[in-house]
Backbone of each chain as nested JSON, in Angstrom:
{
  "chains": [
    {"id": "A", "residues": [
      {"number": 1, "name": "MET", "atoms": {"N": [-3.239, -7.351, 12.177], "CA": [-2.435, -5.986, 12.929], "C": [-2.857, -6.209, 14.265]}},
      {"number": 2, "name": "GLU", "atoms": {"N": [-4.145, -6.249, 14.597], "CA": [-4.295, -6.243, 16.153], "C": [-3.784, -7.448, 16.741]}},
      {"number": 3, "name": "TRP", "atoms": {"N": [-3.888, -8.656, 15.94], "CA": [-3.335, -9.826, 16.84], "C": [-1.826, -9.861, 16.813]}},
      {"number": 4, "name": "ILE", "atoms": {"N": [-1.075, -9.234, 15.814], "CA": [0.246, -8.951, 16.136], "C": [0.622, -7.845, 17.26]}},
      {"number": 5, "name": "ALA", "atoms": {"N": [-0.23, -6.859, 17.431], "CA": [0.097, -6.116, 18.654], "C": [-0.247, -6.801, 20.021]}},
      {"number": 6, "name": "ARG", "atoms": {"N": [-1.065, -7.751, 20.185], "CA": [-1.48, -8.444, 21.326], "C": [-0.651, -9.818, 21.325]}},
      {"number": 7, "name": "SER", "atoms": {"N": [0.107, -10.283, 20.344], "CA": [0.755, -11.63, 20.513], "C": [2.078, -11.385, 21.247]}},
      {"number": 8, "name": "GLY", "atoms": {"N": [2.623, -10.28, 21.201], "CA": [4.004, -10.159, 21.831], "C": [5.07, -10.363, 20.983]}},
      {"number": 9, "name": "ARG", "atoms": {"N": [4.578, -10.613, 19.743], "CA": [5.6, -10.997, 18.7], "C": [6.094, -9.844, 18.066]}},
      {"number": 10, "name": "ARG", "atoms": {"N": [7.11, -9.79, 17.469], "CA": [7.592, -8.784, 16.579], "C": [7.951, -9.192, 15.258]}},
      {"number": 11, "name": "TYR", "atoms": {"N": [7.654, -8.517, 14.204], "CA": [8.052, -8.859, 12.704], "C": [8.913, -7.829, 12.177]}},
      {"number": 12, "name": "ASP", "atoms": {"N": [9.9, -8.425, 11.594], "CA": [10.868, -7.659, 10.667], "C": [10.198, -7.089, 9.718]}},
      {"number": 13, "name": "ILE", "atoms": {"N": [9.44, -7.881, 8.981], "CA": [8.84, -7.455, 7.482], "C": [7.339, -7.895, 7.654]}},
      {"number": 14, "name": "ILE", "atoms": {"N": [6.752, -7.333, 6.898], "CA": [5.156, -7.517, 6.628], "C": [4.894, -7.584, 5.01]}},
      {"number": 15, "name": "HIS", "atoms": {"N": [4.765, -8.798, 4.394], "CA": [4.712, -8.607, 2.918], "C": [3.235, -8.442, 2.604]}},
      {"number": 16, "name": "CYS", "atoms": {"N": [2.817, -7.586, 1.867], "CA": [1.51, -7.482, 1.342], "C": [1.296, -7.806, -0.124]}},
      {"number": 17, "name": "ASN", "atoms": {"N": [0.324, -8.308, -0.432], "CA": [0.1, -8.707, -2.042], "C": [-1.46, -7.924, -2.181]}},
      {"number": 18, "name": "ASP", "atoms": {"N": [-1.159, -6.884, -3.323], "CA": [-2.228, -6.554, -4.138], "C": [-3.145, -5.655, -3.088]}},
      {"number": 19, "name": "TRP", "atoms": {"N": [-4.572, -5.242, -3.588], "CA": [-5.516, -4.279, -3.124], "C": [-5.725, -4.872, -1.856]}},
      {"number": 20, "name": "GLN", "atoms": {"N": [-6.158, -5.985, -1.862], "CA": [-6.787, -6.808, -0.574], "C": [-6.014, -6.679, 0.872]}},
      {"number": 21, "name": "THR", "atoms": {"N": [-4.571, -6.452, 0.754], "CA": [-3.922, -6.261, 1.947], "C": [-3.081, -4.711, 1.726]}},
      {"number": 22, "name": "ALA", "atoms": {"N": [-3.476, -3.922, 0.941], "CA": [-2.975, -2.779, 0.806], "C": [-3.063, -1.829, 1.914]}},
      {"number": 23, "name": "LEU", "atoms": {"N": [-4.06, -2.125, 2.784], "CA": [-3.94, -0.901, 4.175], "C": [-3.05, -1.523, 5.118]}},
      {"number": 24, "name": "LEU", "atoms": {"N": [-2.408, -2.218, 5.069], "CA": [-1.281, -2.797, 6.238], "C": [-0.298, -1.842, 6.123]}},
      {"number": 25, "name": "PRO", "atoms": {"N": [0.305, -1.436, 5.137], "CA": [1.395, -0.47, 4.999], "C": [0.792, 0.685, 5.622]}},
      {"number": 26, "name": "VAL", "atoms": {"N": [-0.432, 1.186, 5.203], "CA": [-0.764, 2.418, 5.759], "C": [-1.032, 2.199, 7.19]}},
      {"number": 27, "name": "TYR", "atoms": {"N": [-1.427, 1.235, 7.717], "CA": [-1.749, 0.985, 9.156], "C": [-0.399, 1.287, 9.986]}},
      {"number": 28, "name": "VAL", "atoms": {"N": [0.666, 0.551, 9.354], "CA": [1.979, 0.305, 10.113], "C": [2.495, 1.809, 10.433]}},
      {"number": 29, "name": "LYS", "atoms": {"N": [2.099, 2.633, 9.34], "CA": [2.692, 4.06, 9.347], "C": [1.898, 5.014, 9.893]}},
      {"number": 30, "name": "THR", "atoms": {"N": [0.668, 4.74, 10.261], "CA": [-0.136, 5.707, 10.816], "C": [-0.861, 5.131, 12.364]}},
      {"number": 31, "name": "LEU", "atoms": {"N": [-1.985, 4.52, 12.162], "CA": [-2.493, 3.976, 13.487], "C": [-1.733, 3.279, 14.55]}},
      {"number": 32, "name": "TYR", "atoms": {"N": [-1.076, 2.475, 14.056], "CA": [0.032, 1.584, 14.828], "C": [1.382, 2.057, 14.834]}},
      {"number": 33, "name": "ALA", "atoms": {"N": [1.611, 3.213, 14.54], "CA": [3.063, 3.765, 14.277], "C": [3.686, 3.83, 15.765]}},
      {"number": 34, "name": "ASP", "atoms": {"N": [3.033, 4.229, 16.692], "CA": [3.295, 4.274, 17.887], "C": [3.406, 3.12, 18.988]}},
      {"number": 35, "name": "ARG", "atoms": {"N": [2.861, 1.778, 18.289], "CA": [2.602, 0.673, 19.06], "C": [3.962, 0.033, 19.163]}},
      {"number": 36, "name": "GLU", "atoms": {"N": [4.356, -0.508, 20.206], "CA": [5.682, -0.798, 20.303], "C": [6.044, -2.208, 19.267]}},
      {"number": 37, "name": "PRO", "atoms": {"N": [5.33, -3.158, 19.268], "CA": [5.647, -4.284, 18.23], "C": [5.699, -3.807, 16.846]}},
      {"number": 38, "name": "PHE", "atoms": {"N": [5.427, -2.57, 16.563], "CA": [5.77, -2.319, 15.047], "C": [6.684, -1.271, 14.61]}},
      {"number": 39, "name": "ARG", "atoms": {"N": [7.458, -1.112, 15.992], "CA": [8.684, -0.193, 15.714], "C": [9.685, -1.006, 15.161]}},
      {"number": 40, "name": "GLY", "atoms": {"N": [10.267, -0.649, 13.941], "CA": [11.051, -1.201, 13.2], "C": [10.775, -2.258, 12.14]}},
      {"number": 41, "name": "THR", "atoms": {"N": [9.259, -2.464, 12.221], "CA": [8.483, -3.242, 11.146], "C": [8.353, -2.442, 9.66]}},
      {"number": 42, "name": "GLY", "atoms": {"N": [8.956, -3.235, 8.698], "CA": [9.07, -2.727, 7.429], "C": [7.992, -3.388, 6.743]}},
      {"number": 43, "name": "THR", "atoms": {"N": [7.446, -2.814, 5.482], "CA": [6.42, -3.381, 4.729], "C": [6.949, -3.44, 3.11]}},
      {"number": 44, "name": "VAL", "atoms": {"N": [6.581, -4.638, 2.647], "CA": [6.869, -5.056, 1.387], "C": [5.552, -5.057, 0.621]}},
      {"number": 45, "name": "PHE", "atoms": {"N": [5.345, -4.654, -0.588], "CA": [4.011, -4.653, -1.322], "C": [4.234, -5.133, -2.732]}},
      {"number": 46, "name": "THR", "atoms": {"N": [3.587, -6.135, -3.031], "CA": [3.867, -7.081, -4.158], "C": [2.623, -6.667, -5.076]}},
      {"number": 47, "name": "VAL", "atoms": {"N": [2.871, -6.219, -6.309], "CA": [1.766, -5.93, -7.267], "C": [1.611, -7.131, -8.095]}},
      {"number": 48, "name": "HIS", "atoms": {"N": [0.443, -7.808, -7.994], "CA": [0.159, -8.742, -9.087], "C": [-0.776, -8.331, -10.181]}},
      {"number": 49, "name": "ASN", "atoms": {"N": [-1.483, -7.686, -10.163], "CA": [-2.381, -6.983, -11.195], "C": [-2.942, -5.721, -10.779]}},
      {"number": 50, "name": "LEU", "atoms": {"N": [-2.429, -4.656, -11.64], "CA": [-2.738, -3.256, -11.093], "C": [-4.186, -2.808, -11.395]}},
      {"number": 51, "name": "GLY", "atoms": {"N": [-4.861, -3.665, -12.522], "CA": [-6.07, -3.561, -12.973], "C": [-7.161, -3.671, -12.016]}},
      {"number": 52, "name": "TYR", "atoms": {"N": [-6.936, -4.538, -10.879], "CA": [-8.003, -4.532, -9.728], "C": [-7.335, -3.67, -8.412]}},
      {"number": 53, "name": "GLN", "atoms": {"N": [-7.769, -2.493, -8.214], "CA": [-7.592, -1.62, -7.591], "C": [-8.438, -1.626, -6.156]}},
      {"number": 54, "name": "GLY", "atoms": {"N": [-9.168, -2.256, -6.052], "CA": [-10.179, -2.051, -4.736], "C": [-10.703, -0.817, -4.479]}},
      {"number": 55, "name": "LEU", "atoms": {"N": [-11.304, -0.249, -5.614], "CA": [-11.735, 1.064, -5.265], "C": [-13.261, 1.299, -4.332]}},
      {"number": 56, "name": "PHE", "atoms": {"N": [-13.173, 2.216, -3.314], "CA": [-14.023, 2.115, -2.429], "C": [-14.741, 3.558, -2.519]}},
      {"number": 57, "name": "TRP", "atoms": {"N": [-15.896, 3.774, -1.994], "CA": [-16.585, 5.026, -1.88], "C": [-15.738, 5.643, -0.764]}},
      {"number": 58, "name": "ASN", "atoms": {"N": [-15.608, 7.274, -1.005], "CA": [-14.49, 7.855, -0.005], "C": [-15.137, 7.855, 1.249]}},
      {"number": 59, "name": "HIS", "atoms": {"N": [-16.498, 8.084, 1.319], "CA": [-16.959, 8.107, 2.942], "C": [-16.802, 6.897, 3.809]}},
      {"number": 60, "name": "ASP", "atoms": {"N": [-16.127, 5.776, 3.075], "CA": [-15.616, 4.39, 4.058], "C": [-14.347, 4.787, 4.518]}},
      {"number": 61, "name": "LEU", "atoms": {"N": [-13.813, 5.869, 4.203], "CA": [-12.516, 6.163, 5.081], "C": [-12.838, 6.453, 6.684]}},
      {"number": 62, "name": "PRO", "atoms": {"N": [-13.512, 6.94, 7.24], "CA": [-13.519, 7.1, 8.71], "C": [-13.98, 5.465, 9.249]}},
      {"number": 63, "name": "MET", "atoms": {"N": [-14.655, 4.783, 8.56], "CA": [-14.748, 3.531, 9.006], "C": [-13.582, 2.813, 9.106]}},
      {"number": 64, "name": "MET", "atoms": {"N": [-12.624, 2.888, 8.39], "CA": [-11.317, 2.352, 8.51], "C": [-10.043, 2.999, 9.513]}},
      {"number": 65, "name": "GLY", "atoms": {"N": [-10.814, 3.985, 10.162], "CA": [-10.105, 4.597, 11.296], "C": [-9.098, 5.693, 10.99]}},
      {"number": 66, "name": "LEU", "atoms": {"N": [-9.09, 5.95, 9.675], "CA": [-8.367, 6.861, 9.134], "C": [-8.682, 8.146, 8.823]}},
      {"number": 67, "name": "GLY", "atoms": {"N": [-7.732, 9.389, 8.84], "CA": [-8.171, 10.737, 8.736], "C": [-8.366, 11.078, 7.347]}},
      {"number": 68, "name": "TRP", "atoms": {"N": [-9.195, 12.165, 7.032], "CA": [-9.153, 12.75, 5.749], "C": [-7.95, 13.55, 4.998]}},
      {"number": 69, "name": "GLU", "atoms": {"N": [-7.15, 13.688, 5.953], "CA": [-5.797, 14.171, 5.219], "C": [-5.209, 13.179, 4.549]}},
      {"number": 70, "name": "LEU", "atoms": {"N": [-5.295, 12.056, 4.54], "CA": [-4.756, 11.241, 3.43], "C": [-5.66, 11.251, 2.234]}},
      {"number": 71, "name": "PHE", "atoms": {"N": [-6.65, 11.843, 2.041], "CA": [-7.334, 11.549, 1.017], "C": [-7.351, 12.75, -0.07]}},
      {"number": 72, "name": "THR", "atoms": {"N": [-6.142, 12.742, -0.575], "CA": [-5.578, 13.785, -1.552], "C": [-5.178, 13.226, -2.828]}},
      {"number": 73, "name": "PRO", "atoms": {"N": [-5.096, 13.923, -3.986], "CA": [-4.791, 13.191, -5.245], "C": [-3.291, 12.648, -4.871]}},
      {"number": 74, "name": "GLN", "atoms": {"N": [-2.402, 13.277, -4.188], "CA": [-0.961, 12.697, -3.796], "C": [-1.085, 11.728, -2.862]}},
      {"number": 75, "name": "GLY", "atoms": {"N": [-2.249, 11.786, -2.03], "CA": [-2.277, 10.522, -1.314], "C": [-3.216, 9.637, -2.055]}},
      {"number": 76, "name": "TRP", "atoms": {"N": [-4.207, 9.022, -1.483], "CA": [-4.737, 7.664, -2.168], "C": [-6.124, 7.991, -2.682]}},
      {"number": 77, "name": "SER", "atoms": {"N": [-6.468, 9.191, -3.042], "CA": [-7.482, 9.528, -3.689], "C": [-7.437, 9.353, -5.075]}},
      {"number": 78, "name": "SER", "atoms": {"N": [-8.584, 8.563, -5.765], "CA": [-8.305, 8.3, -7.11], "C": [-9.558, 8.637, -7.724]}},
      {"number": 79, "name": "THR", "atoms": {"N": [-9.791, 9.861, -8.535], "CA": [-11.137, 10.269, -9.066], "C": [-11.971, 10.298, -7.982]}},
      {"number": 80, "name": "GLY", "atoms": {"N": [-11.807, 10.87, -6.852], "CA": [-12.756, 10.955, -5.646], "C": [-13.237, 9.728, -4.94]}},
      {"number": 81, "name": "ARG", "atoms": {"N": [-12.527, 8.474, -5.357], "CA": [-12.875, 7.41, -4.488], "C": [-11.471, 6.897, -3.756]}},
      {"number": 82, "name": "SER", "atoms": {"N": [-11.61, 6.189, -2.922], "CA": [-10.314, 5.806, -2.046], "C": [-9.762, 4.24, -2.891]}},
      {"number": 83, "name": "THR", "atoms": {"N": [-8.572, 4.369, -3.117], "CA": [-8.101, 3.372, -3.546], "C": [-6.704, 2.63, -2.937]}}
    ]},
    {"id": "B", "residues": [
      {"number": 1, "name": "MET", "atoms": {"N": [-5.335, -0.167, -3.294], "CA": [-4.08, -0.34, -4.177], "C": [-2.995, 0.804, -4.242]}},
      {"number": 2, "name": "LYS", "atoms": {"N": [-3.574, 1.79, -4.329], "CA": [-2.849, 2.956, -4.384], "C": [-2.194, 3.333, -2.845]}},
      {"number": 3, "name": "ALA", "atoms": {"N": [-2.987, 3.077, -2.012], "CA": [-2.457, 3.194, -0.486], "C": [-1.348, 2.239, -0.579]}},
      {"number": 4, "name": "GLY", "atoms": {"N": [-1.215, 1.206, -0.615], "CA": [-0.032, 0.083, -0.762], "C": [0.911, 0.569, -1.388]}},
      {"number": 5, "name": "LEU", "atoms": {"N": [1.073, 1.17, -2.641], "CA": [2.166, 1.655, -3.3], "C": [2.817, 2.974, -2.655]}},
      {"number": 6, "name": "LEU", "atoms": {"N": [1.859, 3.815, -1.858], "CA": [2.464, 4.851, -1.279], "C": [3.073, 4.817, -0.123]}},
      {"number": 7, "name": "PHE", "atoms": {"N": [2.479, 3.697, 0.85], "CA": [2.871, 3.441, 2.112], "C": [3.884, 2.269, 2.369]}},
      {"number": 8, "name": "ALA", "atoms": {"N": [4.159, 1.562, 1.434], "CA": [5.046, 0.479, 1.602], "C": [6.495, 0.877, 1.503]}},
      {"number": 9, "name": "ASP", "atoms": {"N": [7.547, 0.237, 2.298], "CA": [8.683, 0.724, 2.118], "C": [9.35, 0.29, 0.987]}},
      {"number": 10, "name": "VAL", "atoms": {"N": [9.164, -0.997, 0.405], "CA": [9.564, -1.46, -0.834], "C": [8.323, -2.16, -1.791]}},
      {"number": 11, "name": "LEU", "atoms": {"N": [8.604, -2.036, -2.683], "CA": [7.395, -2.25, -3.696], "C": [8.081, -3.594, -4.656]}},
      {"number": 12, "name": "SER", "atoms": {"N": [7.281, -4.551, -4.942], "CA": [7.974, -5.619, -5.967], "C": [6.689, -5.836, -6.755]}},
      {"number": 13, "name": "THR", "atoms": {"N": [7.144, -6.724, -7.894], "CA": [6.134, -7.117, -8.933], "C": [6.445, -8.613, -9.064]}},
      {"number": 14, "name": "VAL", "atoms": {"N": [5.61, -9.104, -9.911], "CA": [5.632, -10.414, -10.268], "C": [6.827, -10.83, -11.433]}},
      {"number": 15, "name": "SER", "atoms": {"N": [7.214, -9.605, -11.994], "CA": [8.346, -9.674, -13.146], "C": [8.977, -8.612, -13.186]}},
      {"number": 16, "name": "ASP", "atoms": {"N": [10.105, -8.606, -13.859], "CA": [11.119, -7.422, -14.276], "C": [9.994, -6.703, -15.169]}},
      {"number": 17, "name": "THR", "atoms": {"N": [9.576, -7.501, -16.148], "CA": [9.028, -6.757, -17.218], "C": [7.392, -5.877, -16.463]}},
      {"number": 18, "name": "TYR", "atoms": {"N": [6.742, -6.636, -15.755], "CA": [5.628, -6.213, -15.055], "C": [5.954, -4.898, -14.431]}},
      {"number": 19, "name": "SER", "atoms": {"N": [7.173, -4.904, -13.779], "CA": [7.557, -3.591, -13.07], "C": [7.605, -2.59, -13.859]}},
      {"number": 20, "name": "ARG", "atoms": {"N": [7.916, -2.855, -15.128], "CA": [8.181, -1.384, -16.149], "C": [6.802, -1.184, -16.607]}},
      {"number": 21, "name": "GLU", "atoms": {"N": [5.945, -2.423, -17.026], "CA": [4.67, -2.05, -17.378], "C": [3.511, -1.228, -16.602]}},
      {"number": 22, "name": "ILE", "atoms": {"N": [3.736, -1.118, -15.471], "CA": [2.804, -0.723, -14.228], "C": [3.365, 0.886, -14.226]}},
      {"number": 23, "name": "GLN", "atoms": {"N": [4.457, 1.103, -14.975], "CA": [4.639, 2.511, -14.756], "C": [4.374, 3.367, -15.991]}},
      {"number": 24, "name": "THR", "atoms": {"N": [3.544, 2.462, -17.071], "CA": [3.266, 3.063, -18.175], "C": [1.907, 3.214, -18.193]}},
      {"number": 25, "name": "PRO", "atoms": {"N": [1.143, 4.441, -18.909], "CA": [-0.108, 4.647, -18.741], "C": [-1.039, 3.281, -19.291]}},
      {"number": 26, "name": "GLU", "atoms": {"N": [-0.454, 2.606, -20.131], "CA": [-1.019, 1.628, -20.901], "C": [-1.584, 0.33, -19.903]}},
      {"number": 27, "name": "TYR", "atoms": {"N": [-0.814, 0.16, -18.757], "CA": [-0.91, -0.788, -17.974], "C": [-1.02, -0.499, -16.363]}},
      {"number": 28, "name": "GLY", "atoms": {"N": [-0.799, 1.031, -16.355], "CA": [-0.83, 1.503, -14.975], "C": [-2.106, 1.772, -14.401]}},
      {"number": 29, "name": "TYR", "atoms": {"N": [-2.955, 2.005, -15.334], "CA": [-4.522, 2.082, -14.768], "C": [-4.658, 3.211, -14.049]}},
      {"number": 30, "name": "GLY", "atoms": {"N": [-4.028, 4.373, -14.399], "CA": [-4.029, 5.542, -13.599], "C": [-3.137, 5.761, -12.386]}},
      {"number": 31, "name": "LEU", "atoms": {"N": [-2.5, 4.678, -12.177], "CA": [-1.37, 4.433, -11.084], "C": [-0.064, 4.354, -11.417]}},
      {"number": 32, "name": "GLU", "atoms": {"N": [-0.065, 4.812, -12.844], "CA": [1.509, 4.669, -13.368], "C": [2.46, 5.39, -12.655]}},
      {"number": 33, "name": "GLY", "atoms": {"N": [2.221, 6.749, -12.154], "CA": [2.959, 7.542, -11.244], "C": [3.109, 7.453, -9.878]}},
      {"number": 34, "name": "SER", "atoms": {"N": [2.391, 6.553, -9.586], "CA": [2.28, 6.125, -7.793], "C": [3.216, 5.431, -7.529]}},
      {"number": 35, "name": "SER", "atoms": {"N": [3.689, 4.483, -8.529], "CA": [4.824, 3.381, -7.957], "C": [5.932, 4.058, -7.725]}},
      {"number": 36, "name": "THR", "atoms": {"N": [6.274, 5.229, -8.553], "CA": [7.782, 5.755, -8.577], "C": [7.789, 6.53, -7.445]}},
      {"number": 37, "name": "SER", "atoms": {"N": [6.755, 7.187, -6.362], "CA": [7.003, 7.733, -5.529], "C": [7.411, 7.001, -4.307]}},
      {"number": 38, "name": "ALA", "atoms": {"N": [7.544, 5.478, -4.207], "CA": [8.084, 4.915, -3.202], "C": [9.491, 4.756, -3.278]}},
      {"number": 39, "name": "ALA", "atoms": {"N": [10.091, 4.115, -2.138], "CA": [11.432, 4.229, -2.19], "C": [12.281, 3.286, -2.962]}},
      {"number": 40, "name": "THR", "atoms": {"N": [11.816, 1.949, -3.253], "CA": [12.372, 1.047, -3.923], "C": [11.477, 0.222, -4.81]}},
      {"number": 41, "name": "ILE", "atoms": {"N": [11.689, -0.137, -5.967], "CA": [10.991, -1.143, -6.706], "C": [11.736, -2.179, -6.99]}},
      {"number": 42, "name": "SER", "atoms": {"N": [11.396, -3.396, -6.779], "CA": [12.273, -4.511, -7.065], "C": [11.526, -5.477, -7.593]}},
      {"number": 43, "name": "THR", "atoms": {"N": [11.859, -6.894, -7.997], "CA": [10.849, -7.722, -8.352], "C": [11.147, -9.115, -7.625]}},
      {"number": 44, "name": "ALA", "atoms": {"N": [10.093, -9.681, -7.863], "CA": [9.933, -10.85, -6.951], "C": [10.651, -12.211, -7.505]}},
      {"number": 45, "name": "SER", "atoms": {"N": [10.877, -12.099, -8.51], "CA": [11.486, -13.137, -9.494], "C": [13.333, -12.937, -9.393]}}
    ]}
  ]
}
Protein backbone atom coordinates (compact mmCIF):
# COMPACT_ATOMS: atom_id res chain seq x y z
CA MET A 1 0.00 0.00 0.00
CA GLU A 2 2.73 2.42 0.97
CA TRP A 3 4.72 1.49 -2.13
CA ILE A 4 1.74 2.31 -4.31
CA ALA A 5 1.23 5.60 -2.52
CA ARG A 6 4.87 6.61 -3.11
CA SER A 7 5.23 5.20 -6.61
CA GLY A 8 3.15 7.85 -8.29
CA ARG A 9 1.20 5.15 -10.04
CA ARG A 10 -2.50 4.54 -9.79
CA TYR A 11 -4.26 1.25 -9.92
CA ASP A 12 -7.85 0.71 -11.02
CA ILE A 13 -8.22 -2.59 -9.18
CA ILE A 14 -6.39 -4.37 -6.40
CA HIS A 15 -7.10 -8.10 -6.40
CA CYS A 16 -6.65 -9.75 -3.01
CA ASN A 17 -6.67 -13.45 -2.23
CA ASP A 18 -7.62 -15.06 1.09
CA TRP A 19 -6.89 -13.86 4.59
CA GLN A 20 -3.24 -13.01 4.04
CA THR A 21 -4.22 -10.02 1.92
CA ALA A 22 -7.65 -9.32 3.44
CA LEU A 23 -6.52 -6.12 5.14
CA LEU A 24 -5.88 -4.33 1.87
CA PRO A 25 -9.57 -3.65 1.10
CA VAL A 26 -9.85 -2.29 4.64
CA TYR A 27 -6.87 0.01 4.24
CA VAL A 28 -8.13 1.28 0.86
CA LYS A 29 -11.36 2.37 2.55
CA THR A 30 -9.92 3.64 5.83
CA LEU A 31 -6.29 4.67 6.33
CA TYR A 32 -5.64 5.32 2.64
CA ALA A 33 -9.09 6.56 1.64
CA ASP A 34 -7.94 10.17 1.42
CA ARG A 35 -4.64 9.41 -0.28
CA GLU A 36 -4.76 10.55 -3.89
CA PRO A 37 -3.44 7.36 -5.55
CA PHE A 38 -6.28 5.32 -4.06
CA ARG A 39 -9.17 7.51 -5.11
CA GLY A 40 -11.11 5.44 -7.60
CA THR A 41 -9.27 2.21 -6.71
CA GLY A 42 -11.61 -0.77 -6.42
CA THR A 43 -10.90 -4.02 -4.64
CA VAL A 44 -11.69 -7.61 -5.55
CA PHE A 45 -11.41 -10.26 -2.87
CA THR A 46 -11.20 -13.90 -3.92
CA VAL A 47 -11.90 -16.65 -1.42
CA HIS A 48 -9.99 -19.87 -1.98
CA ASN A 49 -10.53 -21.50 1.39
CA LEU A 50 -12.81 -19.96 4.00
CA GLY A 51 -11.61 -22.50 6.55
CA TYR A 52 -8.36 -20.56 7.04
CA GLN A 53 -9.51 -17.21 8.38
CA GLY A 54 -6.38 -15.74 9.91
CA LEU A 55 -7.68 -15.24 13.43
CA PHE A 56 -5.72 -12.87 15.64
CA TRP A 57 -5.86 -11.59 19.16
CA ASN A 58 -8.09 -8.53 19.17
CA HIS A 59 -5.41 -6.40 20.86
CA ASP A 60 -3.38 -6.62 17.66
CA LEU A 61 -5.88 -4.20 16.12
CA PRO A 62 -4.05 -0.99 17.17
CA MET A 63 -0.81 -2.46 15.76
CA MET A 64 -2.51 -2.46 12.38
CA GLY A 65 -3.27 1.24 12.71
CA LEU A 66 -7.00 0.65 12.83
CA GLY A 67 -9.58 1.82 15.33
CA TRP A 68 -11.78 -0.17 17.66
CA GLU A 69 -14.90 1.10 15.88
CA LEU A 70 -14.38 -1.66 13.33
CA PHE A 71 -14.24 -4.35 15.98
CA THR A 72 -17.92 -5.26 16.27
CA PRO A 73 -19.87 -8.42 15.41
CA GLN A 74 -21.13 -6.55 12.34
CA GLY A 75 -17.56 -5.53 11.64
CA TRP A 76 -14.77 -8.03 11.72
CA SER A 77 -15.00 -9.36 15.23
CA SER A 78 -15.43 -13.12 15.26
CA THR A 79 -16.04 -14.53 18.73
CA GLY A 80 -13.83 -11.85 20.24
CA ARG A 81 -10.96 -12.24 17.83
CA SER A 82 -10.20 -10.24 14.72
CA THR A 83 -10.43 -12.04 11.43
CA MET B 1 -10.74 -13.07 6.22
CA LYS B 2 -13.94 -11.45 7.44
CA ALA B 3 -12.42 -8.01 6.93
CA GLY B 4 -11.85 -8.79 3.25
CA LEU B 5 -15.39 -10.04 2.83
CA LEU B 6 -16.81 -6.90 4.37
CA PHE B 7 -14.61 -4.24 2.79
CA ALA B 8 -13.95 -5.47 -0.74
CA ASP B 9 -16.04 -4.00 -3.54
CA VAL B 10 -16.42 -7.32 -5.32
CA LEU B 11 -16.07 -10.87 -4.02
CA SER B 12 -15.16 -13.88 -6.06
CA THR B 13 -14.46 -17.51 -5.35
CA VAL B 14 -12.71 -20.30 -7.17
CA SER B 15 -15.92 -21.76 -8.57
CA ASP B 16 -19.66 -21.28 -8.80
CA THR B 17 -20.13 -24.21 -6.47
CA TYR B 18 -17.77 -22.83 -3.84
CA SER B 19 -19.46 -19.42 -3.92
CA ARG B 20 -22.68 -21.14 -2.88
CA GLU B 21 -21.02 -23.44 -0.35
CA ILE B 22 -19.39 -20.64 1.66
CA GLN B 23 -22.83 -19.16 2.23
CA THR B 24 -23.93 -22.30 4.08
CA PRO B 25 -23.17 -23.11 7.74
CA GLU B 26 -21.38 -26.30 6.73
CA TYR B 27 -18.69 -24.55 4.70
CA GLY B 28 -19.04 -20.97 5.90
CA TYR B 29 -17.08 -21.57 9.15
CA GLY B 30 -19.14 -18.88 10.85
CA LEU B 31 -18.74 -16.39 8.02
CA GLU B 32 -21.61 -17.69 5.89
CA GLY B 33 -23.53 -14.45 6.45
CA SER B 34 -20.61 -12.11 5.90
CA SER B 35 -20.21 -12.63 2.18
CA THR B 36 -23.78 -11.59 1.49
CA SER B 37 -23.21 -8.08 2.86
CA ALA B 38 -20.76 -7.20 0.08
CA ALA B 39 -21.95 -5.62 -3.12
CA THR B 40 -21.30 -8.41 -5.56
CA ILE B 41 -20.39 -12.06 -5.56
CA SER B 42 -18.95 -13.39 -8.77
CA THR B 43 -16.82 -16.36 -9.66
CA ALA B 44 -13.28 -16.54 -10.95
CA SER B 45 -14.01 -19.26 -13.48
